[in-house]
DRENDREN-632763 format. One line per 10 residues: number of its first residue (from 1); their letters; for each residue x, y, z of N, C-alpha, C, CB. Coordinates in nm, 3 decimals. Atoms other than C-alpha are relative to their C-alpha. Glycine has a CB too. Layout:
N
NUM) a) X:Y:Z:X:Y:Z:X:Y:Z:X:Y:Z ~ ...
// end
This chain:
236
1) xxxxxxxxxx) -0.085:-0.104:0.055:9.656:9.206:8.471:0.091:0.059:0.108:-0.086:0.111:-0.062 ~ -0.081:-0.055:-0.110:9.770:9.339:8.808:0.114:-0.095:0.036:-0.089:0.027:0.125 ~ -0.104:0.099:-0.033:9.956:9.014:8.873:0.111:0.000:-0.105:-0.062:-0.142:0.010 ~ -0.101:-0.004:0.108:10.129:9.030:8.533:0.088:0.124:0.014:-0.069:-0.002:-0.139 ~ -0.077:-0.124:-0.018:10.231:9.389:8.604:0.102:-0.016:0.111:-0.093:0.117:0.030 ~ -0.092:0.023:-0.110:10.386:9.284:8.935:0.115:-0.089:-0.041:-0.073:-0.060:0.119 ~ -0.106:0.089:0.047:10.577:9.002:8.767:0.098:0.075:-0.089:-0.060:-0.119:-0.077 ~ -0.087:-0.078:0.088:10.707:9.240:8.502:0.088:0.096:0.079:-0.083:0.078:-0.102 ~ -0.077:-0.091:-0.084:10.813:9.489:8.770:0.111:-0.073:0.074:-0.092:0.069:0.101 ~ -0.101:0.080:-0.071:10.993:9.217:8.967:0.113:-0.040:-0.093:-0.063:-0.125:0.061
11) xxxxxxxxxx) -0.104:0.038:0.097:11.174:9.101:8.653:0.090:0.118:-0.032:-0.064:-0.054:-0.129 ~ -0.080:-0.119:0.028:11.282:9.457:8.583:0.096:0.033:0.112:-0.089:0.118:-0.027 ~ -0.087:-0.026:-0.115:11.417:9.501:8.933:0.114:-0.098:0.008:-0.081:-0.004:0.129 ~ -0.107:0.100:-0.001:11.610:9.175:8.910:0.104:0.032:-0.105:-0.058:-0.141:-0.025 ~ -0.095:-0.035:0.106:11.763:9.284:8.581:0.086:0.117:0.042:-0.075:0.034:-0.131 ~ -0.074:-0.118:-0.043:11.859:9.617:8.734:0.104:-0.035:0.106:-0.094:0.106:0.055 ~ -0.092:0.039:-0.106:12.030:9.435:9.021:0.107:-0.098:-0.048:-0.078:-0.061:0.113 ~ -0.102:0.090:0.052:12.236:9.207:8.792:0.136:0.068:0.009:-0.031:-0.042:-0.145 ~ -0.133:-0.056:-0.016:12.606:9.253:8.847:0.104:-0.080:-0.078:0.039:0.005:0.148 ~ -0.115:0.065:0.063:12.938:9.172:8.683:0.125:0.044:0.077:0.012:0.037:-0.153
21) xxxxxxxxxx) -0.123:-0.032:-0.071:13.268:9.153:8.868:0.118:-0.008:-0.096:0.021:-0.095:0.120 ~ -0.113:-0.004:0.092:13.574:9.256:8.670:0.108:-0.099:0.047:0.058:0.144:-0.010 ~ -0.102:0.099:-0.038:13.865:9.006:8.662:0.114:0.060:0.081:0.057:-0.066:-0.124 ~ -0.117:-0.045:-0.073:14.175:9.024:8.878:0.103:0.061:-0.095:0.062:-0.116:0.077 ~ -0.101:-0.070:0.078:14.481:9.213:8.762:0.107:-0.095:-0.051:0.064:0.111:0.083 ~ -0.123:0.068:0.038:14.787:9.099:8.576:0.106:0.031:0.104:0.046:0.043:-0.142 ~ -0.108:-0.027:-0.094:15.126:9.126:8.742:0.114:0.068:-0.076:0.049:-0.131:0.069 ~ -0.116:-0.066:0.061:15.421:9.355:8.668:0.115:-0.100:-0.004:0.041:0.129:0.080 ~ -0.101:0.106:0.012:15.676:9.109:8.531:0.132:0.040:0.065:0.023:-0.034:-0.146 ~ -0.125:-0.043:-0.061:15.966:9.321:8.652:0.003:-0.022:0.149:0.023:0.145:-0.030
31) xxxxxxxxxx) 0.005:0.016:-0.145:15.847:9.279:9.009:0.025:-0.143:0.047:-0.133:0.046:0.051 ~ -0.017:0.139:-0.041:15.886:8.900:9.005:0.131:-0.060:-0.052:-0.117:-0.083:-0.049 ~ -0.128:0.051:0.049:16.229:8.872:8.843:0.087:-0.044:0.117:0.074:0.107:-0.084 ~ -0.066:0.043:-0.122:16.383:8.862:9.191:0.151:-0.001:-0.005:-0.046:-0.134:0.033 ~ -0.146:-0.006:0.003:16.743:8.970:9.128:0.045:0.144:0.012:0.056:-0.064:-0.131 ~ -0.054:-0.135:-0.005:16.957:9.270:9.212:0.076:0.028:-0.129:0.091:0.020:0.123 ~ -0.064:-0.040:0.126:17.143:9.461:8.941:0.125:-0.083:-0.029:0.037:0.149:0.004 ~ -0.124:0.074:0.021:17.478:9.286:8.991:-0.028:-0.144:-0.041:0.086:0.002:0.128 ~ 0.032:0.139:0.033:17.320:8.942:8.982:-0.057:-0.009:-0.141:-0.100:-0.057:0.102 ~ 0.059:0.000:0.134:17.118:9.028:8.672:0.107:0.017:-0.107:-0.105:0.110:-0.011
41) xxxxxxxxxx) -0.107:-0.024:0.098:17.428:9.157:8.491:0.091:-0.120:-0.014:0.081:0.122:0.040 ~ -0.090:0.116:0.003:17.619:8.840:8.578:-0.061:-0.120:-0.073:0.036:-0.040:0.141 ~ 0.064:0.114:0.064:17.365:8.608:8.418:0.037:-0.010:-0.147:-0.151:0.010:0.015 ~ -0.034:0.026:0.139:17.451:8.451:8.085:-0.099:-0.100:-0.058:0.145:-0.052:-0.014 ~ 0.089:0.099:0.062:17.238:8.260:7.834:0.064:-0.137:-0.004:-0.038:0.044:-0.141 ~ -0.055:0.136:0.000:17.275:7.884:7.851:-0.094:-0.098:-0.071:0.026:-0.048:0.142 ~ 0.096:0.089:0.065:16.985:7.748:7.646:0.065:-0.078:-0.113:-0.119:0.081:-0.055 ~ -0.044:0.085:0.111:17.046:7.464:7.404:-0.091:0.027:-0.119:-0.001:-0.152:0.040 ~ 0.077:-0.021:0.122:16.936:7.524:7.045:0.017:-0.118:-0.095:0.042:0.131:-0.070 ~ 0.139:-0.044:-0.015:16.706:7.401:6.905:-0.051:-0.026:0.142:-0.090:-0.072:-0.101
51) xxxxxxxxxx) 0.042:-0.007:-0.140:16.508:7.456:7.224:-0.141:-0.055:0.021:0.007:0.143:0.049 ~ 0.134:0.029:-0.047:16.211:7.326:7.414:-0.049:0.120:0.080:-0.004:-0.131:0.087 ~ 0.053:-0.119:-0.065:15.983:7.608:7.535:-0.117:-0.036:0.092:-0.045:0.103:-0.105 ~ 0.112:0.010:-0.093:15.766:7.598:7.847:-0.078:0.131:-0.007:0.048:-0.030:0.146 ~ 0.085:-0.119:0.009:15.474:7.843:7.860:-0.081:0.012:0.128:-0.094:-0.007:-0.124 ~ 0.074:-0.018:-0.124:15.317:7.992:8.171:-0.060:0.141:0.005:0.091:-0.024:0.123 ~ 0.069:-0.129:-0.016:15.062:8.269:8.230:-0.006:0.033:0.149:-0.144:-0.003:-0.063 ~ 0.001:-0.043:-0.139:15.093:8.467:8.553:-0.099:0.115:0.019:0.142:0.042:0.046 ~ 0.095:-0.107:-0.033:14.859:8.709:8.730:0.025:0.045:0.143:-0.148:-0.048:-0.017 ~ -0.013:-0.050:-0.137:14.823:8.904:9.052:-0.041:-0.108:0.100:-0.086:0.127:0.020
61) xxxxxxxxxx) 0.041:0.097:-0.102:14.787:8.710:9.379:-0.153:-0.004:0.011:0.063:0.035:0.137 ~ 0.143:0.014:-0.016:14.437:8.572:9.422:-0.080:0.031:-0.124:-0.046:0.087:0.109 ~ 0.070:-0.031:0.125:14.348:8.622:9.056:-0.126:-0.085:-0.015:0.092:-0.022:-0.120 ~ 0.123:0.072:0.029:13.991:8.529:8.968:-0.076:0.074:-0.110:-0.089:-0.015:0.128 ~ 0.090:-0.054:0.100:13.765:8.582:8.668:-0.116:-0.098:-0.013:0.073:0.023:-0.139 ~ 0.112:0.092:0.017:13.444:8.422:8.550:0.043:-0.133:-0.060:-0.106:0.063:-0.088 ~ -0.041:0.121:0.069:13.642:8.166:8.351:0.123:-0.067:0.059:0.027:0.032:-0.142 ~ -0.122:0.062:-0.054:13.953:8.098:8.561:0.032:0.053:0.139:0.118:0.023:-0.093 ~ -0.046:-0.037:-0.134:14.115:8.111:8.903:0.150:-0.024:0.007:-0.075:-0.083:0.111 ~ -0.144:0.015:-0.011:14.483:8.167:8.978:0.038:-0.110:0.098:0.061:0.129:0.041
71) xxxxxxxxxx) -0.052:0.108:-0.084:14.684:7.881:9.129:0.126:0.048:0.071:0.029:-0.129:-0.084 ~ -0.119:-0.038:-0.075:14.946:7.930:9.401:-0.021:0.126:0.081:0.116:0.018:-0.093 ~ 0.008:-0.117:-0.088:14.999:8.190:9.672:0.138:0.066:0.007:-0.049:-0.040:0.141 ~ -0.125:-0.071:-0.014:15.262:8.455:9.728:0.000:0.128:-0.079:0.115:-0.088:-0.042 ~ -0.015:-0.126:0.074:15.387:8.735:9.503:-0.088:0.005:-0.124:0.145:0.020:-0.039 ~ 0.084:0.007:0.119:15.174:8.618:9.210:-0.068:-0.135:-0.005:0.084:0.024:-0.129 ~ 0.065:0.129:0.019:14.956:8.334:9.088:0.020:-0.043:-0.145:-0.152:0.008:0.036 ~ -0.013:0.055:0.136:14.954:8.112:8.778:-0.139:-0.037:-0.050:0.095:-0.124:-0.002 ~ 0.129:0.032:0.063:14.655:8.086:8.544:0.021:-0.117:-0.096:-0.059:0.125:-0.075 ~ -0.018:0.119:0.083:14.633:7.737:8.396:-0.120:-0.030:-0.089:0.028:-0.120:0.087
81) xxxxxxxxxx) 0.117:0.018:0.086:14.282:7.756:8.245:0.025:0.071:-0.133:-0.128:0.054:0.068 ~ -0.023:-0.058:0.133:14.306:7.817:7.869:-0.128:0.063:-0.051:0.052:-0.108:-0.099 ~ 0.123:-0.066:0.041:14.021:8.065:7.829:0.019:0.096:-0.117:-0.059:0.074:0.116 ~ -0.025:-0.087:0.115:14.188:8.290:7.570:0.096:-0.063:-0.100:0.055:0.134:0.046 ~ -0.096:0.067:0.087:14.454:8.059:7.425:-0.069:-0.116:-0.073:0.122:-0.051:0.083 ~ 0.052:0.113:0.076:14.381:7.798:7.158:0.114:-0.096:-0.031:-0.070:0.048:-0.130 ~ -0.103:0.095:0.043:14.562:7.488:7.038:0.083:0.058:-0.113:-0.065:-0.133:-0.044 ~ -0.073:-0.062:0.111:14.653:7.683:6.726:0.102:0.102:0.051:-0.097:0.068:-0.096 ~ -0.094:-0.096:-0.059:14.817:7.949:6.947:0.132:-0.070:0.036:-0.061:0.068:0.125 ~ -0.120:0.072:-0.041:15.058:7.692:7.091:0.069:-0.066:-0.120:-0.036:-0.107:0.104
91) xxxxxxxxxx) -0.060:0.056:0.121:15.109:7.526:6.752:0.079:0.106:-0.075:-0.109:-0.060:-0.092 ~ -0.071:-0.111:0.064:15.208:7.865:6.615:0.136:0.022:0.065:-0.084:0.129:0.006 ~ -0.127:-0.014:-0.070:15.475:7.897:6.883:0.093:-0.117:-0.033:-0.022:0.009:0.151 ~ -0.080:0.119:0.030:15.590:7.543:6.809:0.059:0.002:-0.139:-0.082:-0.123:0.017 ~ -0.052:-0.009:0.137:15.643:7.635:6.443:0.112:0.103:-0.013:-0.112:0.035:-0.095 ~ -0.110:-0.097:0.010:15.897:7.905:6.528:0.131:-0.074:-0.025:0.009:0.085:0.129 ~ -0.127:0.067:0.027:16.245:7.820:6.396:0.080:-0.019:0.128:0.082:0.079:-0.101 ~ -0.082:0.026:-0.118:16.468:7.658:6.656:-0.080:-0.046:0.120:0.075:0.123:0.035 ~ 0.083:0.053:-0.109:16.175:7.533:6.869:-0.039:-0.144:-0.035:-0.127:0.089:0.024 ~ 0.034:0.140:0.026:16.138:7.157:6.894:-0.133:-0.040:0.062:0.109:-0.090:0.054
101) xxxxxxxxxx) 0.127:0.033:-0.067:15.837:7.152:7.131:-0.038:0.114:0.093:0.011:-0.134:0.078 ~ 0.050:-0.094:-0.100:15.619:7.376:7.346:-0.083:-0.078:0.101:-0.084:0.116:-0.066 ~ 0.072:0.072:-0.105:15.467:7.269:7.677:-0.054:0.098:0.103:0.092:-0.104:0.068 ~ 0.057:-0.084:-0.106:15.225:7.474:7.889:0.022:-0.064:0.137:-0.151:0.022:-0.025 ~ -0.018:0.049:-0.136:15.296:7.443:8.261:-0.137:-0.029:0.061:0.079:0.103:0.087 ~ 0.129:0.037:-0.058:15.007:7.256:8.424:-0.003:0.034:0.148:-0.028:-0.151:-0.021 ~ 0.015:-0.032:-0.142:14.870:7.321:8.772:0.071:-0.101:0.088:-0.148:0.005:0.037 ~ -0.069:0.101:-0.079:15.036:6.998:8.889:0.145:0.038:0.027:-0.006:-0.135:-0.072 ~ -0.139:-0.039:-0.015:15.377:7.162:8.847:0.018:0.137:0.066:0.067:0.000:-0.135 ~ -0.009:-0.133:-0.061:15.293:7.496:9.010:0.026:-0.014:0.150:-0.130:0.082:-0.024
111) xxxxxxxxxx) -0.027:0.007:-0.145:15.454:7.535:9.357:-0.112:0.066:0.080:0.134:0.066:0.033 ~ 0.104:-0.058:-0.085:15.221:7.616:9.645:0.031:0.147:0.029:-0.012:-0.078:0.131 ~ -0.039:-0.138:-0.025:15.420:7.935:9.714:0.081:0.051:-0.118:0.082:0.013:0.132 ~ -0.066:-0.060:0.115:15.530:8.163:9.431:0.063:0.132:0.041:-0.099:0.022:-0.117 ~ -0.070:-0.120:-0.043:15.796:8.418:9.511:0.065:0.078:-0.112:0.102:-0.035:0.098 ~ -0.070:-0.066:0.109:15.980:8.489:9.186:0.001:-0.090:-0.123:0.143:0.037:0.042 ~ -0.012:0.076:0.125:16.054:8.373:8.833:0.076:-0.131:0.022:0.070:0.084:-0.108 ~ -0.076:0.123:-0.029:16.292:8.116:8.985:-0.094:-0.118:0.024:0.092:0.020:0.122 ~ 0.097:0.107:-0.023:15.986:7.915:9.094:-0.058:-0.051:-0.131:-0.112:0.048:0.092 ~ 0.050:0.040:0.131:15.858:7.913:8.736:0.106:-0.074:-0.080:-0.049:0.121:-0.078
121) xxxxxxxxxx) -0.109:0.070:0.067:16.198:7.810:8.606:0.011:-0.143:0.051:0.134:0.074:0.021 ~ -0.003:0.134:-0.057:16.188:7.513:8.844:-0.111:-0.086:-0.060:-0.014:0.005:0.154 ~ 0.110:0.074:0.063:15.850:7.411:8.702:0.034:-0.033:-0.145:-0.130:0.081:0.006 ~ -0.037:0.023:0.140:15.980:7.451:8.346:0.107:-0.108:-0.011:0.050:0.129:-0.064 ~ -0.105:0.103:0.001:16.282:7.236:8.432:-0.060:-0.139:0.010:0.099:0.023:0.115 ~ 0.066:0.130:-0.009:16.044:6.954:8.521:-0.048:-0.047:-0.136:-0.117:0.007:0.096 ~ 0.041:0.034:0.137:15.932:6.968:8.158:0.120:-0.012:-0.094:-0.096:0.106:-0.053 ~ -0.123:0.007:0.079:16.296:6.958:8.041:0.007:0.113:-0.102:0.011:-0.135:-0.072 ~ 0.001:-0.115:0.091:16.248:7.302:7.885:0.133:0.076:0.009:-0.117:0.094:0.033 ~ -0.120:-0.083:0.005:16.538:7.524:7.779:-0.032:0.146:0.028:0.068:-0.014:-0.135
131) xxxxxxxxxx) 0.045:-0.137:-0.024:16.345:7.852:7.782:-0.145:-0.004:0.046:0.015:0.088:-0.130 ~ 0.139:-0.009:-0.045:16.019:7.963:7.942:-0.057:0.134:-0.044:-0.011:-0.018:0.155 ~ 0.074:-0.120:0.038:15.775:8.210:7.794:-0.098:0.032:0.113:-0.075:-0.020:-0.137 ~ 0.086:-0.043:-0.110:15.609:8.399:8.079:-0.081:0.120:-0.048:0.084:0.036:0.128 ~ 0.082:-0.112:0.044:15.315:8.626:8.002:-0.112:0.027:0.100:-0.059:-0.026:-0.140 ~ 0.110:-0.040:-0.088:15.041:8.814:8.183:-0.098:0.085:-0.079:0.052:0.079:0.125 ~ 0.104:-0.080:0.064:14.711:8.973:8.079:-0.060:0.092:0.105:-0.111:-0.092:-0.064 ~ 0.059:-0.098:-0.091:14.593:9.293:8.247:-0.115:0.068:-0.073:0.106:0.104:0.050 ~ 0.121:-0.050:0.067:14.236:9.403:8.164:-0.064:0.110:0.083:-0.100:-0.115:-0.023 ~ 0.063:-0.114:-0.066:14.072:9.735:8.244:-0.130:0.037:-0.073:0.097:0.122:0.004
141) xxxxxxxxxx) 0.129:-0.042:0.053:13.715:9.860:8.194:-0.017:0.149:0.025:-0.116:-0.081:0.064 ~ 0.018:-0.145:-0.015:13.624:10.223:8.135:-0.126:0.045:-0.073:0.123:0.077:-0.053 ~ 0.110:-0.069:0.066:13.310:10.423:8.061:0.035:0.148:-0.001:-0.137:-0.026:0.073 ~ -0.027:-0.144:0.005:13.285:10.797:7.998:-0.004:0.063:0.139:-0.101:0.069:-0.090 ~ 0.015:-0.059:-0.133:13.209:10.846:8.365:0.077:-0.073:0.109:-0.145:0.004:0.036 ~ -0.065:0.077:-0.106:13.411:10.581:8.548:0.111:-0.088:-0.056:-0.103:-0.087:0.073 ~ -0.108:0.095:0.027:13.734:10.381:8.548:-0.020:-0.118:0.094:0.143:0.066:0.019 ~ 0.030:0.118:-0.081:13.671:10.025:8.667:0.124:-0.088:0.007:-0.120:-0.078:-0.059 ~ -0.120:0.079:-0.020:13.973:9.846:8.812:-0.030:-0.145:0.024:0.080:0.055:0.114 ~ 0.018:0.144:-0.025:14.026:9.480:8.900:-0.095:-0.028:0.115:0.134:-0.065:0.029
151) xxxxxxxxxx) 0.089:0.052:-0.104:13.765:9.293:9.105:-0.098:0.105:0.052:0.083:-0.052:0.116 ~ 0.106:-0.095:-0.034:13.509:9.574:9.098:-0.133:-0.052:-0.052:0.031:0.141:-0.058 ~ 0.132:0.049:0.038:13.138:9.492:9.084:-0.077:0.110:-0.071:-0.077:-0.050:0.124 ~ 0.077:-0.093:0.080:12.932:9.662:8.814:-0.147:-0.036:0.012:0.045:-0.001:-0.150 ~ 0.144:0.021:0.000:12.555:9.701:8.863:-0.051:0.029:-0.140:-0.072:0.090:0.107 ~ 0.030:-0.014:0.142:12.437:9.641:8.507:-0.117:0.094:-0.026:-0.028:-0.135:-0.060 ~ 0.118:-0.081:0.024:12.102:9.812:8.542:0.024:0.149:0.015:-0.108:-0.041:0.092 ~ -0.027:-0.141:-0.026:12.266:10.141:8.641:0.116:0.054:-0.084:0.029:0.020:0.147 ~ -0.105:-0.050:0.089:12.530:10.167:8.366:-0.057:0.113:-0.086:0.056:-0.114:-0.088 ~ 0.048:-0.106:0.088:12.496:10.497:8.180:0.012:-0.043:-0.146:0.079:0.131:0.025
161) xxxxxxxxxx) -0.003:0.035:0.142:12.424:10.473:7.808:0.104:0.085:-0.070:-0.140:0.019:-0.065 ~ -0.111:-0.075:0.058:12.765:10.597:7.702:0.103:-0.098:-0.056:0.065:0.094:0.105 ~ -0.104:0.085:0.057:13.082:10.471:7.540:0.065:-0.085:0.108:0.106:0.085:-0.072 ~ -0.068:0.091:-0.092:13.240:10.168:7.708:0.121:-0.060:-0.071:-0.096:-0.113:0.050 ~ -0.124:0.051:0.059:13.594:10.045:7.651:0.058:-0.108:0.091:0.103:0.114:-0.020 ~ -0.074:0.104:-0.070:13.761:9.720:7.751:0.140:-0.003:-0.061:-0.072:-0.142:-0.011 ~ -0.138:0.000:0.048:14.141:9.734:7.724:0.077:-0.115:0.065:0.070:0.137:0.030 ~ -0.079:0.113:-0.050:14.359:9.423:7.758:0.144:0.016:-0.048:-0.059:-0.136:-0.047 ~ -0.143:-0.011:0.032:14.739:9.433:7.769:0.068:-0.133:0.030:0.067:0.115:0.079 ~ -0.078:0.123:-0.016:14.957:9.127:7.717:0.147:0.038:0.008:-0.026:-0.100:-0.118
171) xxxxxxxxxx) -0.144:-0.023:-0.016:15.312:9.160:7.855:0.068:-0.134:0.014:0.029:0.091:0.125 ~ -0.066:0.131:0.000:15.566:8.882:7.811:0.151:0.015:0.008:-0.037:-0.080:-0.125 ~ -0.146:0.007:0.006:15.929:8.781:7.852:0.041:-0.144:-0.022:0.064:0.056:0.131 ~ -0.057:0.133:0.024:16.140:8.485:7.743:0.124:-0.013:0.088:0.035:-0.023:-0.152 ~ -0.103:0.015:-0.104:16.369:8.353:8.017:0.073:-0.133:-0.018:-0.062:0.008:0.141 ~ -0.082:0.121:0.003:16.655:8.102:8.018:-0.029:-0.082:0.126:0.152:0.035:-0.010 ~ 0.037:0.083:-0.115:16.549:7.813:8.241:0.120:-0.027:0.090:-0.060:-0.133:-0.048 ~ -0.119:0.037:-0.079:16.904:7.727:8.352:0.055:0.116:0.082:0.107:-0.052:-0.092 ~ -0.070:-0.110:-0.066:17.033:8.073:8.442:-0.088:0.117:0.039:0.107:0.049:-0.089 ~ 0.084:-0.115:-0.027:16.740:8.315:8.453:0.029:0.120:-0.089:0.015:0.041:0.142
181) xxxxxxxxxx) -0.031:-0.106:0.095:16.889:8.524:8.172:-0.127:0.035:-0.078:0.114:-0.043:-0.098 ~ 0.120:-0.044:0.072:16.613:8.732:8.008:0.039:0.034:-0.143:-0.067:0.122:0.071 ~ -0.033:-0.021:0.141:16.631:8.712:7.628:-0.071:0.123:-0.057:-0.039:-0.124:-0.082 ~ 0.071:-0.117:0.050:16.376:8.989:7.580:-0.140:0.008:0.057:-0.006:-0.001:-0.151 ~ 0.135:-0.024:-0.051:16.040:9.137:7.669:-0.082:0.069:-0.110:0.003:0.088:0.130 ~ 0.087:-0.069:0.095:15.741:9.282:7.486:-0.137:0.022:0.059:-0.010:-0.078:-0.130 ~ 0.133:-0.033:-0.051:15.388:9.413:7.523:-0.090:0.039:-0.116:0.008:0.115:0.103 ~ 0.100:-0.038:0.100:15.073:9.444:7.311:-0.131:0.033:0.073:-0.021:-0.113:-0.106 ~ 0.128:-0.042:-0.059:14.735:9.606:7.381:-0.110:-0.010:-0.105:0.009:0.144:0.056 ~ 0.118:0.006:0.087:14.390:9.541:7.232:-0.118:0.064:0.071:-0.033:-0.147:-0.038
191) xxxxxxxxxx) 0.111:-0.076:-0.057:14.065:9.732:7.281:-0.131:-0.043:-0.064:0.023:0.150:-0.019 ~ 0.137:0.019:0.046:13.694:9.659:7.254:-0.078:0.126:0.037:-0.066:-0.129:0.064 ~ 0.063:-0.130:-0.018:13.501:9.983:7.207:-0.147:-0.010:-0.044:0.075:0.110:-0.079 ~ 0.142:0.004:0.033:13.118:9.994:7.221:-0.078:0.083:0.101:-0.052:-0.146:-0.003 ~ 0.082:-0.076:-0.093:12.827:10.160:7.399:-0.042:-0.088:0.116:-0.123:0.059:-0.071 ~ 0.032:0.079:-0.118:12.738:10.054:7.750:-0.138:-0.063:-0.009:0.008:0.087:0.124 ~ 0.131:0.063:0.010:12.378:9.982:7.648:0.009:-0.138:-0.067:-0.097:0.090:-0.077 ~ -0.023:0.134:0.055:12.524:9.682:7.462:0.030:-0.098:0.114:0.116:0.001:-0.102 ~ -0.032:0.082:-0.117:12.637:9.555:7.805:-0.125:-0.025:0.083:0.110:0.067:0.086 ~ 0.125:0.022:-0.071:12.287:9.450:7.898:0.004:-0.114:0.098:-0.108:-0.022:-0.097
201) xxxxxxxxxx) -0.011:0.116:-0.088:12.397:9.127:8.066:0.145:-0.022:0.037:-0.059:-0.126:-0.068 ~ -0.137:0.031:-0.039:12.699:8.995:8.247:0.069:-0.082:-0.109:0.002:-0.077:0.135 ~ -0.059:0.078:0.110:12.750:8.755:7.955:0.055:0.091:-0.110:-0.103:-0.096:-0.060 ~ -0.046:-0.093:0.102:12.781:9.050:7.716:0.132:0.064:0.039:-0.106:0.108:-0.025 ~ -0.126:-0.058:-0.047:13.052:9.211:7.929:0.112:-0.104:-0.004:-0.016:0.057:0.142 ~ -0.101:0.107:0.000:13.231:8.879:7.966:0.052:-0.027:-0.140:-0.059:-0.128:0.060 ~ -0.042:0.023:0.138:13.235:8.829:7.589:0.091:0.113:-0.048:-0.122:-0.013:-0.093 ~ -0.086:-0.113:0.037:13.380:9.178:7.542:0.138:-0.015:0.063:-0.064:0.134:0.044 ~ -0.127:0.023:-0.070:13.647:9.097:7.800:0.084:-0.107:-0.070:-0.025:-0.041:0.146 ~ -0.073:0.110:0.063:13.741:8.768:7.634:0.049:0.039:-0.139:-0.089:-0.124:-0.010
211) xxxxxxxxxx) -0.044:-0.043:0.133:13.753:8.925:7.286:0.124:0.088:0.010:-0.113:0.076:-0.073 ~ -0.116:-0.089:-0.015:13.992:9.196:7.406:0.123:-0.078:0.042:-0.030:0.110:0.102 ~ -0.116:0.076:-0.048:14.215:8.949:7.591:0.052:-0.094:-0.108:-0.038:-0.081:0.124 ~ -0.046:0.088:0.108:14.225:8.705:7.299:0.077:0.078:-0.105:-0.119:-0.072:-0.065 ~ -0.068:-0.080:0.101:14.319:8.984:7.060:0.137:0.045:0.049:-0.085:0.121:-0.038 ~ -0.129:-0.041:-0.056:14.594:9.111:7.292:0.098:-0.116:-0.002:-0.017:0.053:0.144 ~ -0.088:0.116:-0.001:14.732:8.759:7.324:0.044:-0.038:-0.141:-0.070:-0.119:0.067 ~ -0.034:0.034:0.138:14.717:8.689:6.949:0.098:0.101:-0.057:-0.126:-0.008:-0.086 ~ -0.097:-0.101:0.044:14.891:9.020:6.877:0.134:-0.023:0.067:-0.052:0.142:0.032 ~ -0.123:0.030:-0.071:15.144:8.923:7.140:0.079:-0.112:-0.065:-0.030:-0.036:0.143
221) xxxxxxxxxx) -0.070:0.110:0.067:15.223:8.603:6.950:0.086:0.052:-0.114:-0.101:-0.103:-0.052 ~ -0.080:-0.058:0.108:15.339:8.812:6.656:0.127:0.065:0.053:-0.081:0.102:-0.077 ~ -0.118:-0.062:-0.059:15.574:9.009:6.880:0.096:-0.105:0.057:-0.041:0.098:0.110 ~ -0.084:0.108:-0.051:15.699:8.687:7.041:0.079:-0.063:-0.114:-0.085:-0.108:0.072 ~ -0.070:0.055:0.117:15.783:8.553:6.695:0.116:0.090:-0.041:-0.097:-0.018:-0.119 ~ -0.107:-0.093:0.035:15.984:8.867:6.621:0.114:-0.006:0.102:-0.054:0.144:-0.009 ~ -0.102:0.008:-0.104:16.164:8.848:6.955:0.080:-0.129:-0.014:-0.063:0.008:0.140 ~ -0.071:0.126:0.011:16.246:8.481:6.908:0.094:-0.002:-0.121:-0.099:-0.116:-0.008 ~ -0.087:-0.008:0.117:16.385:8.550:6.560:0.130:0.073:0.034:-0.073:0.071:-0.117 ~ -0.122:-0.072:-0.040:16.627:8.802:6.715:0.084:-0.083:0.096:-0.038:0.134:0.065
231) xxxxxx) -0.074:0.089:-0.090:16.717:8.551:6.988:0.079:-0.103:-0.080:-0.097:-0.071:0.098 ~ -0.068:0.099:0.082:16.803:8.295:6.722:0.120:0.061:-0.073:-0.098:-0.060:-0.101 ~ -0.111:-0.065:0.070:17.016:8.544:6.532:0.119:0.025:0.093:-0.045:0.132:-0.061 ~ -0.107:-0.036:-0.093:17.212:8.642:6.843:0.059:-0.119:0.074:-0.050:0.101:0.099 ~ -0.045:0.108:-0.088:17.230:8.318:7.040:-0.007:-0.139:-0.065:-0.083:0.001:0.125 ~ 0.024:0.133:0.054:17.114:8.032:6.821:0.108:-0.050:-0.095:-0.129:-0.003:-0.071
// end
């Protein structure tokens, strides 16, 4: 009996010491445009319609989560693992009017150094794309007693039994591959709200994170469809 009690105590201590590290941050898209005001004003749209669309997800430098790692170094990184996107997500984009094909940018086309959107346009050009959809996901964790930023370690056994919120924001822009002209931008936010006692394991927190990010991305697809419809009306 004494031995069983010791085993149970050890198991409890191990559970209390379990940790979860929050994912890296997204990136402010405005910070990677890389143009002064005069240059930005001089840009003109040059996409051919119907268009081929390249798709690329960006994040902060050194981005890492349990399901993916950012590729490239410099001002930002590129996330090529499809942990929140589905084949249906890309098919939905491909069904937009005036789009002939969509092509996610693979890690093979990501430059080693990433300084601005111009580097992503170069990758999209390799795919013969006319426009590139650039998006980022920024996820934050919050309890009633603490705000948990990117790459913070949570000790699961010491979480208070209070409300916990995971908030994911998807920000995006559609850019002309040839000239860098920005056709438009948008942003959507999704939230997973539950009690911290539900976060008993790192897997539980990870699932909450993925649900929030998937919802933010799926909501973002609706806004992208609206933006593209306006692009077609004005430029197509």
